[in-house]
ZAMARGU-4260 file (C-alpha; in steps of 0.2 Angstrom, whole numbers, plus 5000, padded with zeros to 4 digits):
<rodrens>
0) 5043/5164/4892 | 5029/5151/4896 | 5032/5133/4901 | 5017/5122/4905 | 5015/5104/4911
5) 5005/5095/4925 | 5016/5101/4940 | 5027/5115/4934 | 5023/5132/4926 | 5034/5145/4920
10) 5026/5162/4918 | 5036/5178/4917 | 5030/5195/4913 | 5040/5196/4897 | 5041/5186/4882
15) 5057/5178/4876 | 5065/5185/4860 | 5061/5176/4844 | 5078/5168/4843 | 5078/5162/4861
20) 5060/5156/4859 | 5065/5146/4844 | 5080/5139/4852 | 5071/5133/4867 | 5057/5125/4857
25) 5070/5116/4846 | 5079/5110/4861 | 5063/5103/4869 | 5057/5095/4852 | 5073/5087/4848
30) 5075/5080/4865 | 5057/5074/4865 | 5058/5066/4848 | 5075/5058/4852 | 5069/5050/4869
35) 5052/5044/4861 | 5062/5037/4847 | 5073/5027/4859 | 5057/5022/4869 | 5048/5017/4853
40) 5062/5005/4848 | 5061/4997/4866 | 5043/4995/4864 | 5044/4986/4847 | 5058/4975/4854
45) 5047/4970/4869 | 5032/4966/4858 | 5041/4956/4845 | 5049/4944/4857 | 5038/4932/4868
50) 5052/4930/4881 | 5048/4948/4887 | 5029/4946/4887 | 5030/4932/4899 | 5042/4941/4912
55) 5034/4952/4925 | 5049/4963/4926 | 5049/4968/4908 | 5030/4970/4908 | 5032/4983/4921
60) 5046/4991/4912 | 5035/4991/4896 | 5022/5000/4905 | 5034/5013/4912 | 5041/5017/4895
65) 5023/5019/4887 | 5018/5029/4902 | 5034/5040/4900 | 5030/5042/4881 | 5013/5049/4885
70) 5019/5061/4898 | 5033/5067/4888 | 5023/5070/4872 | 5009/5079/4882 | 5022/5090/4891
75) 5031/5095/4875 | 5015/5098/4866 | 5009/5110/4880 | 5026/5118/4880 | 5025/5122/4861
80) 5007/5128/4862 | 5011/5140/4876 | 5022/5149/4864 | 5011/5147/4848 | 4994/5150/4856
85) 4997/5155/4874 | 4979/5152/4879 | 4969/5136/4876 | 4951/5131/4878 | 4947/5125/4896
90) 4939/5109/4891 | 4954/5104/4880 | 4966/5110/4894 | 4957/5100/4907 | 4959/5084/4897
95) 4977/5087/4893 | 4982/5092/4911 | 4972/5077/4918 | 4981/5064/4907 | 4998/5072/4911
100) 4994/5071/4929 | 4989/5053/4928 | 5005/5048/4919 | 5016/5059/4931 | 5008/5050/4946
105) 5010/5033/4938 | 5029/5035/4937 | 5034/5034/4956 | 5021/5020/4959 | 5028/5010/4944
110) 5046/5012/4951 | 5040/5006/4968 | 5032/4990/4960 | 5048/4987/4950 | 5059/4989/4966
115) 5048/4976/4975 | 5049/4964/4960 | 5068/4965/4961 | 5067/4962/4980 | 5057/4947/4978
120) 5068/4940/4964 | 5084/4942/4974 | 5079/4940/4992 | 5065/4927/4991 | 5069/4919/4974
125) 5060/4902/4978 | 5043/4911/4979 | 5046/4923/4964 | 5037/4912/4951 | 5022/4910/4963
130) 5021/4928/4968 | 5026/4937/4952 | 5015/4930/4939 | 5010/4938/4922 | 4991/4940/4927
135) 4996/4948/4944 | 5007/4960/4935 | 4993/4966/4924 | 4982/4968/4939 | 4995/4978/4947
140) 4997/4989/4932 | 4978/4992/4933 | 4979/4996/4952 | 4992/5009/4948 | 4980/5018/4936
145) 4966/5016/4948 | 4976/5024/4962 | 4981/5039/4951 | 4963/5040/4945 | 4956/5041/4963
150) 4969/5054/4967 | 4965/5066/4952 | 4947/5063/4948 | 4940/5072/4963 | 4948/5088/4956
155) 4938/5086/4940 | 4922/5083/4950 | 4924/5098/4961 | 4928/5109/4946 | 4913/5103/4937
160) 4902/5106/4953 | 4909/5123/4957 | 4913/5132/4940 | 4900/5139/4929 | 4897/5131/4912
165) 4904/5147/4903 | 4921/5143/4911 | 4923/5127/4901 | 4921/5137/4885 | 4933/5151/4890
170) 4952/5151/4886 | 4966/5151/4899 | 4985/5148/4900 | 4985/5129/4901 | 4992/5124/4918
175) 4984/5115/4933 | 4981/5130/4944 | 4971/5139/4930 | 4959/5125/4927 | 4958/5117/4945
180) 4956/5133/4955 | 4947/5128/4970 | 4959/5130/4986 | 4953/5114/4993 | 4960/5105/4978
185) 4977/5113/4981 | 4977/5106/4999 | 4971/5089/4994 | 4985/5089/4980 | 4999/5093/4993
190) 4993/5080/5005 | 4991/5066/4992 | 5009/5070/4985 | 5016/5069/5003 | 5007/5052/5005
195) 5013/5046/4988 | 5031/5050/4991 | 5032/5044/5009 | 5025/5027/5004 | 5036/5026/4988
200) 5052/5031/4997 | 5050/5019/5011 | 5047/5005/4998 | 5063/5010/4988 | 5074/5011/5004
205) 5067/4995/5011 | 5070/4985/4995 | 5087/4993/4993 | 5094/4989/5010 | 5087/4971/5009
210) 5095/4969/4992 | 5111/4977/4999 | 5112/4964/5013 | 5110/4950/5001 | 5123/4957/4989
215) 5136/4956/5003 | 5136/4937/4999 | 5144/4942/4983 | 5129/4937/4972 | 5132/4945/4955
220) 5113/4947/4952 | 5110/4955/4969 | 5123/4968/4966 | 5116/4972/4949 | 5098/4973/4957
225) 5105/4985/4970 | 5112/4996/4956 | 5095/4996/4948 | 5086/5001/4963 | 5099/5015/4965
230) 5094/5021/4947 | 5076/5020/4952 | 5079/5031/4967 | 5088/5044/4957 | 5074/5044/4944
235) 5062/5046/4959 | 5072/5060/4966 | 5069/5069/4949 | 5051/5065/4950 | 5050/5073/4968
240) 5057/5089/4961 | 5041/5091/4951 | 5031/5091/4967 | 5042/5104/4974 | 5040/5115/4959
245) 5031/5130/4968 | 5045/5131/4981 | 5058/5129/4968 | 5051/5143/4957 | 5051/5155/4973
250) 5069/5150/4976 | 5075/5153/4958 | 5066/5170/4958 | 5076/5175/4973 | 5093/5168/4968
255) 5092/5172/4949 | 5081/5187/4947 | 5089/5192/4931 | 5089/5175/4923 | 5073/5168/4930
260) 5066/5162/4914 | 5081/5153/4908 | 5083/5145/4925 | 5065/5139/4924 | 5068/5132/4907
265) 5083/5122/4914 | 5072/5116/4928 | 5059/5110/4915 | 5072/5100/4905 | 5079/5092/4921
270) 5062/5089/4929 | 5050/5085/4915 | 5061/5078/4901 | 5077/5070/4908 | 5069/5058/4920
275) 5061/5050/4904 | 5078/5046/4897 | 5083/5036/4913 | 5071/5021/4909 | 5079/5016/4893
280) 5096/5016/4902 | 5090/5005/4916 | 5084/4991/4905 | 5087/4996/4887 | 5106/4997/4889
285) 5110/4989/4906 | 5100/4973/4904 | 5110/4961/4894 | 5096/4951/4887 | 5086/4966/4882
290) 5102/4974/4875 | 5105/4959/4864 | 5088/4958/4856 | 5088/4977/4854 | 5105/4977/4845
295) 5098/4963/4834 | 5083/4973/4829 | 5093/4989/4826 | 5106/4980/4815 | 5092/4973/4805
300) 5084/4990/4803 | 5101/4996/4797 | 5103/4982/4785 | 5086/4986/4777 | 5092/5004/4775
305) 5107/4999/4766
</rodrens>
Protein backbone atom coordinates (compact mmCIF):
# COMPACT_ATOMS: atom_id res chain seq x y z
CA UNK A 1 0.00 0.00 0.00
CA UNK A 2 1.18 3.55 -0.74
CA UNK A 3 -0.28 6.81 0.54
CA UNK A 4 1.23 10.15 -0.41
CA UNK A 5 0.57 13.73 0.64
CA UNK A 6 2.51 16.72 1.85
CA UNK A 7 3.27 15.47 5.35
CA UNK A 8 2.22 11.85 5.60
CA UNK A 9 3.59 8.94 3.66
CA UNK A 10 2.50 5.35 3.75
CA UNK A 11 4.97 2.97 2.19
CA UNK A 12 5.00 -0.71 2.99
CA UNK A 13 7.08 -3.47 1.51
CA UNK A 14 4.03 -5.24 0.07
CA UNK A 15 1.13 -4.17 -2.11
CA UNK A 16 -2.48 -4.39 -1.09
CA UNK A 17 -4.61 -7.06 -2.70
CA UNK A 18 -6.63 -5.88 -5.69
CA UNK A 19 -9.88 -5.88 -3.71
CA UNK A 20 -8.39 -3.96 -0.78
CA UNK A 21 -6.71 -1.44 -3.08
CA UNK A 22 -9.96 -0.78 -4.94
CA UNK A 23 -11.88 -0.49 -1.67
CA UNK A 24 -9.46 2.05 -0.22
CA UNK A 25 -9.40 4.13 -3.40
CA UNK A 26 -13.20 4.10 -3.61
CA UNK A 27 -13.45 5.27 0.02
CA UNK A 28 -10.97 8.09 -0.57
CA UNK A 29 -12.58 9.21 -3.84
CA UNK A 30 -16.13 9.11 -2.43
CA UNK A 31 -15.12 11.11 0.64
CA UNK A 32 -13.15 13.59 -1.48
CA UNK A 33 -15.98 14.15 -3.94
CA UNK A 34 -18.61 14.40 -1.18
CA UNK A 35 -16.65 16.95 0.85
CA UNK A 36 -15.73 19.00 -2.23
CA UNK A 37 -19.37 18.94 -3.38
CA UNK A 38 -20.49 20.35 -0.03
CA UNK A 39 -17.74 22.95 -0.11
CA UNK A 40 -18.60 23.89 -3.71
CA UNK A 41 -22.19 24.61 -2.63
CA UNK A 42 -20.87 26.77 0.21
CA UNK A 43 -18.66 28.70 -2.21
CA UNK A 44 -21.54 29.23 -4.64
CA UNK A 45 -23.73 30.52 -1.80
CA UNK A 46 -20.97 32.87 -0.68
CA UNK A 47 -20.41 34.32 -4.15
CA UNK A 48 -24.11 34.69 -4.95
CA UNK A 49 -25.03 36.86 -1.97
CA UNK A 50 -23.42 40.25 -1.36
CA UNK A 51 -24.05 40.06 2.37
CA UNK A 52 -21.26 37.49 2.70
CA UNK A 53 -18.82 39.34 0.43
CA UNK A 54 -18.81 42.33 2.78
CA UNK A 55 -18.35 40.38 6.02
CA UNK A 56 -14.72 39.68 7.05
CA UNK A 57 -15.76 36.55 8.96
CA UNK A 58 -17.30 34.94 5.88
CA UNK A 59 -14.44 36.08 3.66
CA UNK A 60 -11.98 34.21 5.90
CA UNK A 61 -14.31 31.21 5.87
CA UNK A 62 -14.52 31.33 2.07
CA UNK A 63 -10.72 31.35 1.86
CA UNK A 64 -10.51 28.39 4.25
CA UNK A 65 -13.00 26.37 2.19
CA UNK A 66 -11.21 27.11 -1.12
CA UNK A 67 -7.88 26.27 0.51
CA UNK A 68 -9.29 22.98 1.85
CA UNK A 69 -10.67 22.06 -1.57
CA UNK A 70 -7.26 22.53 -3.19
CA UNK A 71 -5.51 20.56 -0.46
CA UNK A 72 -8.04 17.72 -0.50
CA UNK A 73 -8.05 17.46 -4.30
CA UNK A 74 -4.26 17.22 -4.46
CA UNK A 75 -4.13 14.77 -1.57
CA UNK A 76 -6.68 12.46 -3.20
CA UNK A 77 -4.95 12.80 -6.58
CA UNK A 78 -1.57 11.80 -5.13
CA UNK A 79 -3.20 8.92 -3.27
CA UNK A 80 -4.71 7.52 -6.48
CA UNK A 81 -1.54 8.07 -8.52
CA UNK A 82 0.47 6.19 -5.88
CA UNK A 83 -1.58 3.12 -6.79
CA UNK A 84 -1.88 3.64 -10.54
CA UNK A 85 1.64 4.82 -11.43
CA UNK A 86 3.61 4.43 -8.19
CA UNK A 87 6.35 6.84 -9.40
CA UNK A 88 5.95 10.33 -10.87
CA UNK A 89 8.18 12.79 -12.68
CA UNK A 90 10.15 14.80 -10.10
CA UNK A 91 9.26 18.18 -11.62
CA UNK A 92 5.53 17.43 -11.50
CA UNK A 93 5.91 15.95 -8.02
CA UNK A 94 7.69 19.10 -6.79
CA UNK A 95 4.83 21.28 -8.03
CA UNK A 96 2.13 19.07 -6.51
CA UNK A 97 3.91 18.67 -3.18
CA UNK A 98 4.69 22.40 -2.89
CA UNK A 99 1.07 23.39 -3.54
CA UNK A 100 -0.12 20.78 -1.05
CA UNK A 101 2.31 22.08 1.58
CA UNK A 102 1.19 25.69 0.95
CA UNK A 103 -2.46 24.81 1.53
CA UNK A 104 -1.65 22.57 4.50
CA UNK A 105 0.27 25.36 6.25
CA UNK A 106 -2.41 27.93 5.37
CA UNK A 107 -5.04 26.09 7.38
CA UNK A 108 -3.76 26.70 10.95
CA UNK A 109 -2.93 30.33 10.10
CA UNK A 110 -6.43 30.87 8.73
CA UNK A 111 -7.95 29.27 11.84
CA UNK A 112 -5.93 31.61 14.05
CA UNK A 113 -7.14 34.64 12.07
CA UNK A 114 -10.76 33.50 12.36
CA UNK A 115 -10.32 33.06 16.12
CA UNK A 116 -8.96 36.60 16.43
CA UNK A 117 -11.91 37.95 14.41
CA UNK A 118 -14.32 36.19 16.80
CA UNK A 119 -12.42 37.65 19.76
CA UNK A 120 -12.65 41.19 18.37
CA UNK A 121 -16.37 40.82 17.56
CA UNK A 122 -17.24 39.57 21.07
CA UNK A 123 -14.72 41.23 23.38
CA UNK A 124 -14.26 44.63 21.73
CA UNK A 125 -17.38 44.96 19.54
CA UNK A 126 -17.25 48.77 19.36
CA UNK A 127 -13.98 48.59 17.43
CA UNK A 128 -14.86 45.61 15.25
CA UNK A 129 -16.04 47.67 12.28
CA UNK A 130 -12.87 49.81 12.32
CA UNK A 131 -10.44 46.90 12.79
CA UNK A 132 -12.03 44.15 10.66
CA UNK A 133 -12.59 45.77 7.29
CA UNK A 134 -12.94 43.95 3.97
CA UNK A 135 -9.72 45.47 2.63
CA UNK A 136 -7.72 44.43 5.71
CA UNK A 137 -9.19 40.93 5.49
CA UNK A 138 -7.92 40.45 1.94
CA UNK A 139 -4.53 41.85 2.97
CA UNK A 140 -4.51 39.34 5.83
CA UNK A 141 -5.25 36.48 3.42
CA UNK A 142 -2.36 37.68 1.27
CA UNK A 143 -0.09 37.65 4.32
CA UNK A 144 -1.16 34.07 5.10
CA UNK A 145 0.01 32.97 1.65
CA UNK A 146 3.21 35.02 1.87
CA UNK A 147 4.03 33.43 5.24
CA UNK A 148 3.52 29.94 3.83
CA UNK A 149 5.56 30.80 0.74
CA UNK A 150 8.45 32.11 2.82
CA UNK A 151 8.33 28.92 4.88
CA UNK A 152 8.39 26.52 1.91
CA UNK A 153 10.16 28.24 -1.00
CA UNK A 154 13.63 27.89 0.61
CA UNK A 155 13.15 24.11 0.26
CA UNK A 156 12.75 24.55 -3.49
CA UNK A 157 15.73 26.90 -3.80
CA UNK A 158 18.01 24.55 -1.84
CA UNK A 159 16.88 21.61 -3.97
CA UNK A 160 17.45 23.52 -7.22
CA UNK A 161 20.94 24.47 -6.03
CA UNK A 162 21.99 21.08 -4.69
CA UNK A 163 20.39 18.52 -7.01
CA UNK A 164 21.68 17.77 -10.54
CA UNK A 165 19.48 18.61 -13.53
CA UNK A 166 18.98 14.92 -14.28
CA UNK A 167 17.22 14.51 -10.94
CA UNK A 168 14.30 16.68 -12.10
CA UNK A 169 13.79 14.44 -15.15
CA UNK A 170 13.80 11.23 -13.09
CA UNK A 171 10.84 9.51 -11.43
CA UNK A 172 10.27 9.00 -7.70
CA UNK A 173 7.52 7.92 -5.35
CA UNK A 174 5.90 11.31 -4.82
CA UNK A 175 6.38 12.37 -1.20
CA UNK A 176 8.08 15.38 0.32
CA UNK A 177 11.09 13.47 1.59
CA UNK A 178 11.89 12.07 -1.87
CA UNK A 179 11.97 15.41 -3.68
CA UNK A 180 13.35 17.63 -0.91
CA UNK A 181 16.10 15.34 0.35
CA UNK A 182 18.60 17.74 1.90
CA UNK A 183 18.93 17.10 5.68
CA UNK A 184 18.97 20.85 6.39
CA UNK A 185 15.50 21.08 4.84
CA UNK A 186 14.19 18.51 7.32
CA UNK A 187 15.62 20.44 10.29
CA UNK A 188 14.21 23.71 8.98
CA UNK A 189 10.80 22.08 8.47
CA UNK A 190 10.69 20.76 12.05
CA UNK A 191 11.61 24.16 13.50
CA UNK A 192 9.08 26.02 11.35
CA UNK A 193 6.32 23.57 12.35
CA UNK A 194 7.06 24.09 16.03
CA UNK A 195 7.01 27.88 15.63
CA UNK A 196 3.76 27.71 13.63
CA UNK A 197 1.98 25.54 16.14
CA UNK A 198 3.13 27.45 19.22
CA UNK A 199 1.96 30.77 17.76
CA UNK A 200 -1.36 29.38 16.52
CA UNK A 201 -2.12 27.48 19.74
CA UNK A 202 -1.33 30.50 21.89
CA UNK A 203 -3.68 32.54 19.70
CA UNK A 204 -6.45 29.93 19.94
CA UNK A 205 -6.11 29.55 23.71
CA UNK A 206 -5.94 33.30 24.38
CA UNK A 207 -9.02 34.08 22.28
CA UNK A 208 -10.94 31.13 23.74
CA UNK A 209 -10.41 32.13 27.37
CA UNK A 210 -11.12 35.79 26.64
CA UNK A 211 -14.40 34.81 24.98
CA UNK A 212 -15.08 32.35 27.82
CA UNK A 213 -14.89 35.14 30.39
CA UNK A 214 -17.19 37.27 28.26
CA UNK A 215 -19.63 34.37 27.88
CA UNK A 216 -20.11 34.26 31.68
CA UNK A 217 -22.20 37.39 31.26
CA UNK A 218 -24.81 35.13 29.54
CA UNK A 219 -24.18 36.72 26.16
CA UNK A 220 -25.66 34.30 23.59
CA UNK A 221 -23.30 35.42 20.81
CA UNK A 222 -20.31 35.01 23.12
CA UNK A 223 -21.30 31.45 23.97
CA UNK A 224 -21.69 30.60 20.29
CA UNK A 225 -18.30 32.16 19.53
CA UNK A 226 -16.76 30.12 22.35
CA UNK A 227 -18.09 26.91 20.80
CA UNK A 228 -16.79 28.01 17.41
CA UNK A 229 -13.31 28.51 18.85
CA UNK A 230 -13.52 25.02 20.36
CA UNK A 231 -14.26 23.58 16.91
CA UNK A 232 -11.32 25.54 15.51
CA UNK A 233 -9.17 24.01 18.23
CA UNK A 234 -10.35 20.49 17.37
CA UNK A 235 -9.65 21.11 13.68
CA UNK A 236 -6.22 22.44 14.57
CA UNK A 237 -5.58 19.35 16.71
CA UNK A 238 -6.17 17.17 13.64
CA UNK A 239 -3.85 19.42 11.63
CA UNK A 240 -1.19 18.96 14.29
CA UNK A 241 -1.40 15.20 13.82
CA UNK A 242 -0.12 15.78 10.27
CA UNK A 243 3.06 17.34 11.64
CA UNK A 244 3.52 14.41 14.02
CA UNK A 245 3.19 11.87 11.18
CA UNK A 246 6.77 10.48 11.37
CA UNK A 247 6.45 9.71 15.09
CA UNK A 248 2.95 8.36 14.56
CA UNK A 249 4.15 6.00 11.82
CA UNK A 250 6.87 4.63 14.09
CA UNK A 251 4.38 4.09 16.92
CA UNK A 252 1.89 2.32 14.63
CA UNK A 253 4.56 -0.03 13.29
CA UNK A 254 5.33 -0.98 16.90
CA UNK A 255 1.71 -1.28 18.11
CA UNK A 256 0.12 -2.85 15.00
CA UNK A 257 2.86 -4.59 13.02
CA UNK A 258 0.42 -7.01 11.37
CA UNK A 259 -2.08 -4.31 10.34
CA UNK A 260 0.39 -1.51 9.67
CA UNK A 261 -0.90 -0.58 6.22
CA UNK A 262 -4.54 -0.51 7.33
CA UNK A 263 -3.64 1.57 10.39
CA UNK A 264 -1.87 4.14 8.25
CA UNK A 265 -4.80 4.26 5.84
CA UNK A 266 -7.07 5.09 8.79
CA UNK A 267 -4.60 7.81 9.83
CA UNK A 268 -4.67 9.21 6.30
CA UNK A 269 -8.46 9.49 6.43
CA UNK A 270 -8.45 11.07 9.90
CA UNK A 271 -5.53 13.45 9.32
CA UNK A 272 -5.86 14.46 5.68
CA UNK A 273 -9.54 14.06 4.81
CA UNK A 274 -11.77 14.54 7.84
CA UNK A 275 -10.39 17.97 8.91
CA UNK A 276 -11.71 19.30 5.58
CA UNK A 277 -15.19 18.20 6.63
CA UNK A 278 -15.17 20.33 9.78
CA UNK A 279 -15.16 23.70 7.98
CA UNK A 280 -18.63 23.19 6.42
CA UNK A 281 -19.96 22.18 9.85
CA UNK A 282 -18.60 25.27 11.61
CA UNK A 283 -20.30 27.79 9.30
CA UNK A 284 -22.30 25.90 6.69
CA UNK A 285 -24.51 24.18 9.26
CA UNK A 286 -24.04 26.04 12.56
CA UNK A 287 -24.32 29.61 11.28
CA UNK A 288 -28.01 30.54 11.03
CA UNK A 289 -27.65 33.17 8.33
CA UNK A 290 -25.42 31.04 6.10
CA UNK A 291 -27.64 28.00 6.69
CA UNK A 292 -30.72 29.97 5.63
CA UNK A 293 -29.18 31.06 2.32
CA UNK A 294 -27.68 27.63 1.70
CA UNK A 295 -31.03 25.93 2.31
CA UNK A 296 -32.70 28.36 -0.10
CA UNK A 297 -30.11 27.56 -2.77
CA UNK A 298 -30.41 23.78 -2.29
CA UNK A 299 -34.21 23.90 -2.44
CA UNK A 300 -33.96 25.94 -5.64
CA UNK A 301 -31.65 23.31 -7.12
CA UNK A 302 -34.03 20.52 -6.16
CA UNK A 303 -36.99 22.35 -7.73
CA UNK A 304 -35.03 22.68 -11.00
CA UNK A 305 -34.35 18.93 -10.96
CA UNK A 306 -38.06 18.22 -10.51
